[in-house]
C-alpha positions, 0 to 999 in steps of 0.5 A: 937349430934354435930358430923359430920354425915359421918362415917369418921367424927364420927370416927375422933371425937373419941380417936384413942384407941377406933376406933376399937370398933366403926362401922358406917353406913350411910343411905340416907332416904330423909336426911342422917341418921348415925347408930353407933354401939359401941362394948363392951370395955375389960376395963372401959372407962372414959370421960373427960370434963370441969368438970373432968373425968366421967364414964357413964353407958348405961341404955336403950337408954341413958347414965348417969354419975355414982357417984364414988360408983356406978361407982366402983360397976358397974366396979366390976360387969362388968369387974371382 
């Protein structure tokens, strides 16, 4: 994932606005394993990268960016 495996390292990578939604526990099982829990946000959250702003929806064990229409529908269903 490219994040520092320490609990502080993961949290430092995130915007300070979202730190209250993130819980990190570190285990040592022959190597370091970092478990991250992210609570639901009361508002939609958008991520910005070199290609612009994107909205991701969780699907099973992965997250996929949604197109504008799908993102609007998802937001209406989950934050109305």
